[in-house]
All heavy atoms as an XYZ file, in Angstrom:
782
protein
N      19.033     -0.263    -11.780
C      20.202     -0.479    -12.591
C      20.325      0.692    -13.567
O      19.335      1.147    -14.114
C      20.075     -1.809    -13.318
C      21.189     -2.101    -14.257
S      21.095     -3.754    -14.929
C      22.654     -4.348    -14.400
N      21.533      1.151    -13.739
C      21.790      2.275    -14.637
C      22.673      1.829    -15.798
O      23.554      0.984    -15.641
C      22.485      3.403    -13.883
C      21.749      3.979    -12.674
C      22.607      5.023    -11.993
C      20.412      4.541    -13.076
N      22.454      2.464    -16.961
C      23.331      2.185    -18.100
C      24.580      3.065    -17.990
O      24.778      3.787    -17.011
C      22.590      2.379    -19.430
C      22.210      3.827    -19.712
O      22.710      4.748    -19.027
O      21.402      4.034    -20.637
N      25.438      3.015    -18.994
C      26.703      3.768    -18.969
C      26.504      5.278    -18.930
O      27.411      6.018    -18.551
C      27.560      3.400    -20.184
C      28.055      1.958    -20.120
O      28.098      1.399    -18.999
O      28.377      1.396    -21.178
N      25.314      5.759    -19.324
C      25.017      7.189    -19.316
C      24.247      7.618    -18.073
O      23.780      8.741    -17.992
C      24.208      7.561    -20.566
C      24.988      7.304    -21.831
O      26.193      7.594    -21.881
N      24.343      6.755    -22.835
N      24.081      6.713    -17.114
C      23.369      7.054    -15.893
C      21.858      7.006    -16.013
O      21.153      7.437    -15.108
N      21.366      6.473    -17.129
C      19.926      6.365    -17.328
C      19.427      5.029    -16.762
O      20.106      4.007    -16.891
C      19.585      6.450    -18.826
C      19.961      7.753    -19.467
C      19.172      8.919    -18.889
O      17.971      8.835    -18.747
N      19.868      9.981    -18.542
N      18.270      5.061    -16.159
C      17.734      3.816    -15.620
C      17.321      2.903    -16.766
O      16.874      3.357    -17.818
C      16.549      4.096    -14.702
O      15.522      4.744    -15.407
N      17.508      1.624    -16.553
C      17.137      0.619    -17.552
C      16.303     -0.452    -16.877
O      16.449     -0.718    -15.686
C      18.378     -0.024    -18.221
C      19.140      0.990    -19.039
C      19.278     -0.677    -17.204
N      15.412     -1.038    -17.646
C      14.570     -2.096    -17.121
C      15.277     -3.418    -17.405
O      15.629     -3.721    -18.537
C      13.193     -2.060    -17.797
C      12.202     -2.934    -17.105
S      10.545     -2.771    -17.801
C      10.188     -1.059    -17.523
N      15.498     -4.202    -16.364
C      16.208     -5.459    -16.557
C      15.286     -6.670    -16.421
O      15.634     -7.745    -16.847
C      17.396     -5.589    -15.582
C      16.931     -5.530    -14.142
C      18.430     -4.509    -15.873
C      17.965     -5.929    -13.132
N      14.123     -6.498    -15.795
C      13.233     -7.632    -15.583
C      11.812     -7.102    -15.505
O      11.479     -6.345    -14.591
C      13.607     -8.343    -14.291
C      12.824     -9.621    -14.078
O      11.967     -9.949    -14.925
O      13.071    -10.287    -13.077
N      10.974     -7.475    -16.444
C       9.617     -6.936    -16.436
C       8.569     -7.985    -16.056
O       7.382     -7.736    -16.148
C       9.253     -6.292    -17.790
C       9.322     -7.319    -18.918
C      10.141     -5.094    -18.067
C       8.723     -6.830    -20.209
N       9.022     -9.153    -15.616
C       8.066    -10.178    -15.194
C       7.236     -9.654    -14.020
O       7.756     -9.145    -13.038
C       8.805    -11.443    -14.760
C       7.875    -12.555    -14.364
C       8.634    -13.810    -13.970
O       9.804    -13.968    -14.369
O       8.047    -14.612    -13.260
N       5.938     -9.743    -14.157
C       5.046     -9.308    -13.091
C       4.766     -7.816    -13.072
O       4.059     -7.337    -12.199
N       5.324     -7.061    -13.997
C       5.090     -5.621    -14.042
C       3.618     -5.360    -14.370
O       3.026     -6.036    -15.205
C       6.002     -4.950    -15.091
C       5.560     -3.533    -15.391
C       7.423     -4.952    -14.603
N       3.029     -4.412    -13.677
C       1.643     -4.041    -13.923
C       1.530     -2.531    -13.986
O       2.369     -1.819    -13.459
C       0.750     -4.564    -12.797
C       0.651     -6.068    -12.741
S      -0.507     -6.567    -11.479
C       0.608     -7.106    -10.203
N       0.480     -2.049    -14.603
C       0.191     -0.632    -14.673
C      -0.904     -0.328    -13.660
O      -1.922     -1.018    -13.609
C      -0.290     -0.270    -16.078
C      -0.661      1.177    -16.203
C       0.304      2.147    -16.369
C      -1.976      1.565    -16.121
C      -0.037      3.483    -16.474
C      -2.332      2.891    -16.216
C      -1.356      3.855    -16.393
N      -0.695      0.661    -12.829
C      -1.686      1.059    -11.839
C      -2.044      2.526    -12.030
O      -1.254      3.306    -12.539
C      -1.151      0.868    -10.414
C      -1.020     -0.561    -10.010
C       0.224     -1.167     -9.956
C      -2.132     -1.317     -9.683
C       0.350     -2.486     -9.581
C      -2.008     -2.635     -9.307
C      -0.763     -3.224     -9.260
N      -3.217      2.866    -11.572
C      -3.619      4.268    -11.555
C      -2.703      5.050    -10.619
O      -2.185      4.510     -9.640
C      -5.058      4.409    -11.042
C      -6.078      3.834    -11.993
O      -5.762      3.651    -13.173
O      -7.207      3.572    -11.548
N      -2.568      6.325    -10.893
C      -1.729      7.168    -10.048
C      -2.259      7.162     -8.607
O      -1.479      7.198     -7.657
C      -1.612      8.599    -10.633
C      -2.932      9.334    -10.583
C      -0.521      9.378     -9.921
N      -3.575      7.073     -8.436
C      -4.134      7.044     -7.081
C      -3.708      5.776     -6.335
O      -3.483      5.819     -5.122
C      -5.667      7.156     -7.119
C      -6.168      8.543     -7.456
C      -6.281      8.819     -8.944
O      -5.947      7.939     -9.768
O      -6.701      9.926     -9.293
N      -3.607      4.650     -7.055
C      -3.147      3.407     -6.415
C      -1.736      3.614     -5.864
O      -1.443      3.270     -4.724
C      -3.159      2.246     -7.414
C      -2.563      0.989     -6.853
C      -1.246      0.634     -6.848
C      -3.259     -0.061     -6.178
N      -1.071     -0.575     -6.227
C      -2.290     -1.027     -5.812
C      -4.594     -0.289     -5.870
C      -2.634     -2.202     -5.141
C      -4.924     -1.469     -5.203
C      -3.950     -2.397     -4.847
N      -0.882      4.186     -6.687
C       0.504      4.405     -6.278
C       0.591      5.368     -5.096
O       1.378      5.162     -4.173
C       1.332      4.926     -7.455
C       1.388      3.976     -8.630
C       2.088      2.653     -8.324
O       2.853      2.576     -7.338
O       1.873      1.702     -9.087
N      -0.216      6.424     -5.120
C      -0.181      7.390     -4.015
C      -0.795      6.809     -2.748
O      -0.313      7.096     -1.651
C      -0.859      8.702     -4.425
C       0.039      9.562     -5.242
N       0.886     10.495     -4.694
C       0.262      9.593     -6.577
C       1.583     11.075     -5.652
N       1.218     10.547     -6.813
N      -1.832      6.007     -2.883
C      -2.419      5.360     -1.703
C      -1.377      4.444     -1.048
O      -1.238      4.428      0.177
C      -3.673      4.586     -2.081
N      -0.641      3.707     -1.876
C       0.396      2.826     -1.346
C       1.516      3.621     -0.682
O       1.951      3.305      0.426
C       0.966      1.944     -2.462
C       2.031      1.007     -1.981
C       1.700     -0.155     -1.311
C       3.376      1.298     -2.183
C       2.682     -1.016     -0.848
C       4.364      0.441     -1.732
C       4.021     -0.719     -1.064
N       1.969      4.675     -1.354
C       3.041      5.504     -0.796
C       2.595      6.159      0.504
O       3.349      6.205      1.480
C       3.487      6.568     -1.816
O       3.883      5.905     -3.018
C       4.627      7.408     -1.291
N       1.365      6.641      0.535
C       0.818      7.268      1.750
C       0.756      6.265      2.895
O       1.097      6.583      4.034
C      -0.575      7.818      1.437
C      -1.217      8.577      2.553
C      -2.560      9.133      2.087
C      -3.321      9.748      3.214
N      -4.664     10.171      2.802
N       0.357      5.026      2.583
C       0.293      3.995      3.612
C       1.693      3.689      4.136
O       1.899      3.566      5.339
C      -0.329      2.719      3.042
C      -0.335      1.565      4.020
S      -0.920      0.032      3.302
C       0.295     -0.259      2.020
N       2.674      3.585      3.240
C       4.030      3.233      3.649
C       4.718      4.348      4.439
O       5.464      4.087      5.375
C       4.886      2.908      2.416
C       4.499      1.645      1.706
C       4.766      0.434      2.554
N       6.155      0.397      2.925
C       6.912     -0.664      2.953
N       6.407     -1.814      2.639
N       8.161     -0.601      3.309
N       4.483      5.615      4.050
C       5.205      6.724      4.672
C       4.455      7.371      5.822
O       5.042      8.132      6.591
C       5.538      7.778      3.618
C       6.468      7.330      2.497
C       6.714      8.471      1.530
C       7.779      6.785      3.039
N       3.150      7.128      5.929
C       2.367      7.728      7.007
C       2.406      9.243      6.953
O       2.228      9.846      5.896
N       2.681      9.865      8.081
C       2.696     11.327      8.169
C       3.762     11.969      7.284
O       3.621     13.112      6.863
C       2.908     11.775      9.613
C       1.740     11.401     10.514
O       0.618     11.207      9.987
O       1.942     11.284     11.737
N       4.819     11.239      6.988
C       5.902     11.777      6.154
C       5.479     11.928      4.690
O       6.157     12.625      3.921
C       7.136     10.896      6.248
N       4.363     11.313      4.291
C       3.891     11.416      2.913
C       3.720     12.882      2.507
O       4.119     13.277      1.422
C       2.574     10.657      2.745
C       1.901     10.871      1.410
C       2.341     10.208      0.280
C       0.817     11.732      1.287
C       1.733     10.394     -0.953
C       0.198     11.923      0.065
C       0.655     11.253     -1.054
O       0.052     11.453     -2.261
N       3.146     13.693      3.386
C       2.919     15.107      3.101
C       4.209     15.882      2.860
O       4.218     16.884      2.147
N       5.302     15.406      3.441
C       6.584     16.084      3.290
C       7.186     15.891      1.901
O       8.147     16.570      1.536
C       7.558     15.590      4.349
C       7.127     15.949      5.760
C       8.038     15.362      6.808
O       9.234     15.117      6.510
O       7.555     15.128      7.931
N       6.624     14.974      1.107
C       7.136     14.770     -0.247
C       6.846     15.966     -1.140
O       7.516     16.170     -2.145
C       6.531     13.505     -0.869
C       6.919     12.182     -0.230
C       6.144     11.047     -0.881
C       8.411     11.948     -0.327
N       5.835     16.742     -0.773
C       5.484     17.928     -1.545
C       4.998     17.601     -2.946
O       5.262     18.341     -3.888
N       4.301     16.494     -3.073
C       3.813     16.069     -4.390
C       2.672     16.974     -4.817
O       1.708     17.186     -4.078
C       3.364     14.603     -4.341
C       4.578     13.722     -4.051
C       2.682     14.199     -5.641
C       4.254     12.300     -3.740
N       2.790     17.509     -6.019
C       1.781     18.413     -6.555
C       1.133     17.756     -7.769
O       1.481     18.055     -8.910
C       2.404     19.763     -6.921
C       1.352     20.763     -7.335
O       0.171     20.584     -7.061
N       1.783     21.818     -7.984
N       0.224     16.824     -7.498
C      -0.479     16.129     -8.568
C      -1.953     16.053     -8.178
O      -2.277     15.909     -7.007
C       0.122     14.723     -8.823
C      -0.027     13.831     -7.626
C      -0.488     14.079    -10.034
N      -2.812     16.206     -9.161
C      -4.243     16.164     -8.882
C      -4.694     14.716     -8.758
O      -4.559     13.927     -9.703
C      -5.019     16.848    -10.006
C      -6.475     17.036     -9.671
C      -7.191     17.868    -10.719
O      -6.558     18.766    -11.304
O      -8.378     17.596    -10.945
N      -5.178     14.347     -7.571
C      -5.635     12.992     -7.300
C      -7.138     12.994     -7.065
O      -7.660     13.904     -6.433
C      -4.922     12.422     -6.075
C      -3.399     12.323     -6.174
C      -2.800     11.981     -4.829
C      -2.997     11.306     -7.223
N      -7.805     11.984     -7.550
C      -9.244     11.832     -7.355
C      -9.482     11.312     -5.941
O      -9.072     10.197     -5.609
C      -9.791     10.844     -8.388
C     -11.281     10.648     -8.295
O     -11.837     10.696     -7.179
O     -11.896     10.427     -9.347
N     -10.128     12.093     -5.073
C     -10.324     11.676     -3.683
C     -11.109     10.367     -3.551
O     -10.806      9.551     -2.672
C     -11.099     12.830     -3.051
C     -10.966     13.976     -3.976
C     -10.662     13.430     -5.332
N     -12.093     10.137     -4.407
C     -12.879      8.901     -4.332
C     -12.010      7.692     -4.682
O     -12.097      6.645     -4.040
C     -14.087      8.981     -5.268
N     -11.152      7.844     -5.686
C     -10.263      6.738     -6.058
C      -9.216      6.500     -4.972
O      -8.887      5.355     -4.665
C      -9.588      7.022     -7.396
C     -10.557      7.007     -8.559
C      -9.874      7.405     -9.860
N      -9.115      6.311    -10.416
C      -9.626      5.378    -11.216
N     -10.892      5.408    -11.542
N      -8.851      4.421    -11.693
N      -8.696      7.554     -4.371
C      -7.749      7.396     -3.259
C      -8.404      6.625     -2.122
O      -7.816      5.693     -1.565
C      -7.268      8.764     -2.761
C      -6.241      9.433     -3.624
S      -4.631      8.617     -3.621
C      -4.081      8.933     -1.955
N      -9.621      7.011     -1.782
C     -10.358      6.347     -0.704
C     -10.544      4.861     -1.035
O     -10.297      3.988     -0.199
C     -11.710      7.046     -0.518
C     -12.495      6.550      0.632
N     -12.361      7.075      1.895
C     -13.419      5.568      0.723
C     -13.176      6.433      2.713
N     -13.829      5.516      2.014
N     -10.977      4.578     -2.268
C     -11.207      3.207     -2.691
C      -9.917      2.375     -2.613
O      -9.914      1.258     -2.098
C     -11.758      3.196     -4.124
C     -11.888      1.820     -4.704
C     -12.896      0.972     -4.286
C     -10.999      1.376     -5.669
C     -13.015     -0.311     -4.813
C     -11.108      0.107     -6.205
C     -12.128     -0.741     -5.774
N      -8.816      2.926     -3.109
C      -7.562      2.175     -3.113
C      -6.995      2.008     -1.700
O      -6.402      0.973     -1.385
C      -6.536      2.827     -4.035
C      -6.876      2.664     -5.492
C      -6.733      3.723     -6.373
C      -7.341      1.464     -6.000
C      -7.030      3.579     -7.731
C      -7.642      1.311     -7.341
C      -7.489      2.373     -8.202
O      -7.782      2.219     -9.528
N      -7.161      2.997     -0.851
C      -6.735      2.835      0.542
C      -7.514      1.697      1.191
O      -6.941      0.881      1.924
C      -6.931      4.132      1.326
C      -5.933      5.211      0.971
C      -6.168      6.491      1.757
O      -6.318      6.416      2.993
O      -6.215      7.563      1.130
N      -8.807      1.639      0.917
C      -9.638      0.566      1.450
C      -9.180     -0.785      0.906
O      -8.989     -1.746      1.663
C     -11.107      0.827      1.110
C     -12.119     -0.208      1.573
C     -12.111     -0.346      3.080
C     -13.509      0.153      1.069
N      -8.984     -0.887     -0.388
C      -8.576     -2.154     -1.008
C      -7.227     -2.641     -0.469
O      -7.062     -3.831     -0.167
C      -8.504     -1.989     -2.528
N      -6.279     -1.733     -0.314
C      -4.966     -2.131      0.176
C      -5.025     -2.571      1.635
O      -4.361     -3.533      2.029
C      -3.968     -0.990     -0.027
C      -3.658     -0.783     -1.500
C      -2.832      0.455     -1.778
O      -2.301      1.101     -0.888
N      -2.704      0.799     -3.046
N      -5.823     -1.896      2.432
C      -5.955     -2.297      3.833
C      -6.667     -3.635      3.964
O      -6.308     -4.454      4.812
C      -6.677     -1.222      4.644
O      -5.801     -0.145      4.893
N      -7.677     -3.872      3.132
C      -8.339     -5.182      3.158
C      -7.344     -6.292      2.828
O      -7.356     -7.363      3.451
C      -9.514     -5.209      2.178
C     -10.763     -4.461      2.633
C     -11.760     -4.345      1.486
C     -11.396     -5.130      3.838
N      -6.463     -6.036      1.878
C      -5.442     -7.013      1.523
C      -4.496     -7.260      2.695
O      -4.040     -8.383      2.912
C      -4.662     -6.514      0.311
O      -3.640     -7.417     -0.010
N      -4.211     -6.201      3.471
C      -3.307     -6.336      4.611
C      -4.018     -6.866      5.856
O      -3.429     -6.944      6.932
C      -2.606     -5.010      4.887
C      -1.518     -4.736      3.859
C      -1.065     -3.287      3.936
C      -0.343     -5.686      4.041
N      -5.264     -7.232      5.717
C      -5.966     -8.014      6.739
C      -5.978     -9.473      6.287
O      -5.610    -10.380      7.032
C      -7.412     -7.509      6.951
C      -7.408     -6.101      7.531
C      -8.189     -8.460      7.862
C      -8.776     -5.428      7.534
N      -6.391     -9.679      5.041
C      -6.546    -11.037      4.508
C      -5.230    -11.807      4.511
O      -5.170    -12.954      4.957
C      -7.129    -10.955      3.090
C      -7.406    -12.297      2.449
C      -6.210    -12.874      1.727
O      -5.347    -12.120      1.278
O      -6.160    -14.127      1.621
N      -4.174    -11.195      4.011
C      -2.882    -11.884      3.938
C      -2.372    -12.340      5.294
O      -2.083    -13.530      5.481
N      -2.260    -11.427      6.255
C      -1.792    -11.843      7.572
C      -2.704    -12.869      8.258
O      -2.213    -13.752      8.963
C      -1.745    -10.529      8.367
C      -1.464     -9.501      7.324
C      -2.260     -9.952      6.127
N      -4.016    -12.784      8.056
C      -4.904    -13.793      8.640
C      -4.592    -15.177      8.074
O      -4.613    -16.176      8.806
C      -6.372    -13.443      8.397
C      -6.944    -12.328      9.271
C      -8.374    -11.996      8.852
C      -6.895    -12.706     10.750
N      -4.300    -15.226      6.785
C      -3.931    -16.498      6.160
C      -2.591    -16.984      6.715
O      -2.427    -18.169      7.024
C      -3.863    -16.316      4.643
C      -4.113    -17.551      3.871
C      -4.304    -17.361      2.372
N      -4.199    -16.024      1.836
C      -3.121    -15.503      1.284
N      -2.010    -16.199      1.199
N      -3.127    -14.275      0.790
N      -1.643    -16.062      6.858
C      -0.326    -16.426      7.374
C      -0.421    -16.929      8.811
O       0.320    -17.829      9.216
C       0.646    -15.238      7.243
C       0.956    -14.998      5.767
C       1.926    -15.458      8.037
C       1.696    -13.704      5.483
N      -1.342    -16.374      9.591
C      -1.510    -16.814     10.982
C      -1.938    -18.277     11.092
O      -1.794    -18.879     12.149
C      -2.517    -15.919     11.711
C      -1.982    -14.564     12.138
C      -3.114    -13.656     12.592
C      -0.946    -14.730     13.250
N      -2.435    -18.845     10.009
C      -2.830    -20.258     10.009
C      -1.644    -21.183      9.754
O      -1.797    -22.405      9.736
C      -3.918    -20.503      8.954
C      -5.153    -19.637      9.094
C      -5.778    -19.740     10.473
O      -5.992    -20.829     10.979
N      -6.065    -18.601     11.079
N      -0.470    -20.599      9.569
C       0.736    -21.381      9.292
C       1.635    -21.371     10.522
O       1.256    -20.872     11.593
C       1.508    -20.787      8.095
O       2.091    -19.537      8.479
C       0.592    -20.593      6.892
N       2.847    -21.879     10.369
C       3.813    -21.867     11.478
C       4.730    -20.638     11.415
O       5.843    -20.654     11.921
C       4.629    -23.153     11.486
C       5.438    -23.347     10.219
O       5.249    -22.564      9.248
O       6.258    -24.279     10.181
N       4.244    -19.555     10.823
C       5.013    -18.311     10.747
C       5.507    -17.944     12.146
O       4.727    -17.929     13.108
C       4.136    -17.194     10.171
C       4.869    -15.901      9.949
C       5.735    -15.747      8.883
C       4.691    -14.835     10.820
C       6.411    -14.553      8.677
C       5.360    -13.639     10.625
C       6.224    -13.497      9.547
N       6.796    -17.620     12.299
C       7.356    -17.430     13.642
C       6.945    -16.139     14.351
O       6.955    -16.090     15.577
C       8.869    -17.457     13.400
C       9.033    -17.049     11.972
C       7.812    -17.554     11.257
N       6.584    -15.085     13.637
C       6.288    -13.807     14.291
C       4.786    -13.508     14.240
O       4.349    -12.530     13.636
C       7.098    -12.694     13.644
C       7.119    -11.419     14.485
O       6.439    -11.372     15.537
O       7.793    -10.462     14.081
N       4.013    -14.340     14.903
C       2.559    -14.176     14.890
C       2.111    -12.843     15.503
O       1.169    -12.245     15.000
C       1.885    -15.356     15.574
C       2.004    -16.624     14.738
C       1.225    -17.769     15.348
C       1.477    -19.034     14.584
N       0.692    -19.226     13.406
N       2.768    -12.340     16.547
C       2.353    -11.028     17.078
C       2.426     -9.913     16.027
O       1.572     -9.025     15.997
C       3.321    -10.774     18.236
C       3.700    -12.145     18.696
C       3.767    -12.967     17.427
N       3.430     -9.954     15.168
C       3.547     -8.948     14.114
C       2.363     -9.044     13.158
O       1.778     -8.025     12.771
C       4.865     -9.114     13.355
C       5.008     -8.170     12.193
C       5.269     -6.824     12.407
C       4.863     -8.628     10.901
C       5.380     -5.941     11.340
C       4.970     -7.760      9.826
C       5.230     -6.412     10.046
N       2.006    -10.252     12.767
C       0.870    -10.431     11.859
C      -0.428     -9.964     12.514
O      -1.263     -9.334     11.867
C       0.737    -11.896     11.423
C       1.807    -12.338     10.478
S       1.722    -11.423      8.925
C       3.439    -11.198      8.580
N      -0.599    -10.265     13.795
C      -1.799     -9.801     14.514
C      -1.847     -8.280     14.582
O      -2.910     -7.677     14.471
C      -1.836    -10.405     15.915
C      -2.177    -11.867     15.927
C      -2.378    -12.396     17.363
N      -2.406    -13.837     17.348
C      -1.380    -14.618     17.669
N      -0.226    -14.094     18.071
N      -1.492    -15.934     17.608
N      -0.666     -7.654     14.741
C      -0.602     -6.196     14.764
C      -1.047     -5.627     13.417
O      -1.815     -4.662     13.370
C       0.813     -5.727     15.085
C       0.972     -4.206     15.062
S       2.687     -3.669     15.072
C       3.241     -4.233     13.469
N      -0.571     -6.213     12.304
C      -0.997     -5.751     10.976
C      -2.512     -5.878     10.814
O      -3.164     -4.957     10.322
C      -0.311     -6.559      9.878
C       1.122     -6.201      9.537
C       1.669     -7.153      8.487
C       1.237     -4.771      9.074
N      -3.065     -7.001     11.234
C      -4.514     -7.211     11.144
C      -5.242     -6.146     11.948
O      -6.212     -5.540     11.468
C      -4.899     -8.629     11.617
C      -6.406     -8.755     11.773
C      -4.366     -9.678     10.657
N      -4.775     -5.873     13.140
C      -5.435     -4.892     14.004
C      -5.371     -3.481     13.415
O      -6.383     -2.771     13.351
C      -4.778     -4.909     15.387
O      -5.348     -3.926     16.217
N      -4.199     -3.073     12.981
C      -4.023     -1.733     12.401
C      -4.939     -1.551     11.195
O      -5.637     -0.543     11.062
C      -2.551     -1.500     11.997
C      -1.683     -1.332     13.237
C      -2.418     -0.298     11.060
C      -0.189     -1.374     12.957
N      -4.953     -2.535     10.308
C      -5.715     -2.376      9.073
C      -7.206     -2.628      9.267
O      -8.015     -2.058      8.530
C      -5.092     -3.204      7.953
C      -3.804     -2.594      7.510
N      -3.758     -1.498      6.677
C      -2.524     -2.860      7.841
C      -2.502     -1.138      6.503
N      -1.732     -1.948      7.194
N      -7.572     -3.406     10.272
C      -8.999     -3.531     10.602
C      -9.524     -2.187     11.081
O     -10.588     -1.739     10.649
C      -9.228     -4.615     11.663
O      -8.808     -5.879     11.142
C     -10.694     -4.695     12.065
N      -8.772     -1.535     11.953
C      -9.172     -0.201     12.423
C      -9.271      0.774     11.252
O     -10.209      1.572     11.173
C      -8.178      0.336     13.450
C      -8.216     -0.412     14.767
O      -9.195     -1.149     15.020
O      -7.263     -0.271     15.562
N      -8.305      0.711     10.343
C      -8.327      1.621      9.192
C      -9.521      1.347      8.293
O     -10.195      2.292      7.840
C      -7.030      1.484      8.388
C      -6.935      2.495      7.250
C      -5.583      2.439      6.584
C      -5.512      3.449      5.442
N      -4.222      3.397      4.764
N      -9.828      0.080      8.030
C     -10.989     -0.260      7.199
C     -12.273      0.250      7.844
O     -13.144      0.800      7.170
C     -11.060     -1.777      6.934
C     -12.421     -2.201      6.417
C      -9.969     -2.181      5.955
N     -12.384      0.095      9.151
C     -13.582      0.594      9.837
C     -13.697      2.106      9.716
O     -14.782      2.638      9.480
C     -13.577      0.147     11.307
C     -13.761     -1.351     11.527
C     -13.560     -1.699     12.991
C     -15.127     -1.811     11.036
N     -12.573      2.820      9.854
C     -12.583      4.283      9.682
C     -12.979      4.650      8.257
O     -13.789      5.558      8.033
C     -11.215      4.883      9.999
C     -10.923      5.078     11.450
C      -9.698      5.965     11.698
N      -8.552      5.703     10.851
C      -7.615      4.783     11.083
N      -7.704      4.020     12.154
N      -6.589      4.641     10.257
N     -12.387      3.967      7.291
C     -12.664      4.285      5.888
C     -14.114      3.985      5.504
O     -14.714      4.726      4.722
C     -11.720      3.514      4.966
C     -10.260      3.979      4.977
C      -9.372      2.969      4.266
C     -10.122      5.351      4.353
N     -14.682      2.930      6.046
C     -16.060      2.592      5.690
C     -17.044      3.529      6.383
O     -18.114      3.801      5.846
C     -16.410      1.125      6.007
O     -16.110      0.853      7.383
C     -15.633      0.186      5.112
N     -16.684      4.057      7.528
C     -17.558      5.046      8.184
C     -17.573      6.352      7.412
O     -18.540      7.108      7.459
C     -17.083      5.313      9.613
C     -17.426      4.217     10.560
C     -17.096      4.598     11.989
N     -16.939      3.387     12.772
C     -15.802      2.976     13.308
N     -14.705      3.704     13.182
N     -15.739      1.852     13.977
N     -16.492      6.631      6.692
C     -16.380      7.886      5.939
C     -17.138      7.851      4.621
O     -17.231      8.874      3.941
C     -14.902      8.197      5.682
N     -17.659      6.704      4.252
C     -18.363      6.587      2.959
C     -19.725      7.253      2.994
O     -20.461      7.262      3.862
C     -18.558      5.119      2.585
S     -17.003      4.315      2.143
């Protein structure tokens, strides 16, 4: 949402949290995949924190879909795909430790 001067304004802060820059970049990297590098972001990131946050986010994307698979969610193949992708990623990340 923008104000009359074109400046962004905060309209709802319920649930807002502060995260480390590495958390945000790990999430963006996960969402954009190979296109992440095309952003040309020039910020110093701690590689250990990036690794940790990538691991934490992938673990979450295993746990959530596994829980959803216990329900009557209609697209179970999609949830299984998420579990598989992130299980493979967690295994890769833990081997790199």
